C-alpha angles and dihedrals in degrees: 000000000000121000115185124190119191135180137186096227133128094285129231122280113249092239090060099046094085091054104043093099094049114113112255094007110136136154094203098091132241115330095005103088140013098215089225104105101084093033089058090050090049091050092049092050093048092047087054090053089246136127135237131200131183128204123183138170120194113245093015110059146254137280124198118193120199119194116199129180117239117258117265097210132054116261113258114245115207118206124196093358113157112215113239116259115257107226121210134174146197102250124121118254127194107216117200114186128141097203105083095205092051091045092051090050093051093047092050092050093047092049090051088054091054100255126139113229143204118192139207134173096213144000094275092056090046093052090049089056091048090050091058089063095239111163122239134163102211140025112218106187140169113234101219113052137150115259137053097305131051122208095272092050090047091054091048091051094049090047090063090073098023106041092171092058116145114214137191117188124203129194142160092209134052108237138165097253088078108011125055122186091347095307134103117243112258113280094009119136114205126183111198119220130269099044140163127241090253091055091050093048093048097051093043091055091045090055095044094046094049 
């Protein structure tokens, strides 16, 4: 199966085309992009034993072609299945995410679930909020962020004054700050990007109820 996505944008310079699928490679500048979007697409395609190609011409646009093998089993058809209830709450959550679009998405989903939110674009902003003494019940933080502290280091710093801190980490990339030898550190809750609202709701409740 071939899925092709094309745009009429500015195109991608030839010297960048060989790097667009590299994790953390971005041309957007510090704090404006994670460089994980296309690398996640690449990983999904390869895990599905597929292939992906990109063609771009500056001033005209870009086309990405994704080749996926057909499924070998019939799709399961569920009849009379009741979707699980998505449980929300009214606690306050400090959301730390450097990508504005992702942060806005998370905030919108949390608000729709009934939660109150505080927001920060990096660890420094989050620590400034903590320093004001504002109360919150959960820290929801990206792992990889620009600045001196990553998400794990931020949580460790906040825990010095709030030892009962509940934390949910989120990341689009498996890295050693959270995962060691393929396993999560004990007691760590990690939500992999991309995720659905139901996944977000479930892990938030799991952390708050613990």
